[in-house]
C-alpha positions in Angstrom: 1.5 8.3 -5.7 1.9 4.6 -6.3 5.1 3.0 -5.1 6.8 -0.4 -5.0 8.0 -1.5 -1.6 10.4 -4.4 -1.1 11.7 -6.0 2.1 14.4 -8.6 2.2 16.3 -10.1 5.1 16.5 -12.7 7.8 13.0 -13.9 8.8 11.9 -12.7 12.2 8.5 -12.2 13.8 6.7 -9.0 13.2 8.1 -7.8 9.9 4.8 -7.6 8.1 3.1 -6.0 11.1 5.7 -3.3 11.6 5.8 -2.4 7.9 2.0 -2.4 7.6 1.7 -0.3 10.8 4.2 2.2 9.5 2.4 2.5 6.2 -1.0 2.9 7.9 0.4 5.6 10.2 1.7 7.4 7.1 -1.7 7.3 5.4 -0.6 4.8 2.8 -2.8 2.1 1.4 -1.5 -1.4 0.5 -2.9 -2.2 -2.9 -1.2 -5.6 -3.4 1.2 -7.8 -1.4 3.3 -10.8 -2.0 5.6 -12.5 0.5 7.6 -15.7 0.7 10.1 -17.3 3.1 13.0 -19.3 1.6 14.7 -21.1 4.5 15.5 -18.2 6.8 15.2 -15.5 4.2 12.1 -13.3 4.2 11.1 -11.5 1.0 8.1 -9.2 0.5 6.9 -6.9 -2.2 4.1 -4.5 -1.9 2.3 -2.0 -4.2 1.3 0.9 -2.1 -0.6 4.2 -2.7 0.9 7.1 -0.7 -1.2 10.0 0.5 1.1 13.0 0.0 -1.1 15.2 2.1 -0.5 12.9 5.1 3.2 12.1 4.4 5.5 12.7 1.5 7.6 10.1 -0.3 10.8 11.0 1.5 9.1 11.0 4.9 7.6 7.6 4.3 10.9 6.3 3.0 12.7 7.5 6.2 10.1 5.9 8.4 10.4 2.6 6.6 14.2 2.7 6.7 14.1 3.2 10.4 11.8 0.1 10.7 14.1 -1.9 8.5 17.1 -1.0 10.7 15.2 -1.9 13.8 14.3 -5.3 12.3 17.6 -5.9 10.6 16.1 -6.1 7.1 16.5 -4.1 3.9 13.5 -1.9 3.1 13.4 -0.1 -0.3 10.6 2.2 -1.4 10.6 3.3 -5.1 8.1 5.3 -7.2 6.3 2.9 -9.4 6.9 4.9 -12.6 10.7 4.9 -12.0 10.7 1.3 -11.0 8.9 0.3 -14.2 11.1 2.5 -16.4 14.2 0.7 -15.1 13.0 -2.5 -16.6 11.9 -1.3 -20.1 13.9 -2.5 -23.0 
């Protein structure tokens, strides 16, 4: 299942590493990644492929939420099809 992952919050060391490690441990593959830092604000968007046999959407979402709480950033995982349908006119 392809998903859109967004991370937003105060920049701190290790955000990319913790998110990527959590995804790898969940069997997910990072297809594309974009990140930027505006002042002290960190922003990252990823396209990821989840392996439902290793970890389902809800499980990966919970793992990423826990990482976000630990880092003090907002982490949001959305199914790509639902994400794209929200922006259709």
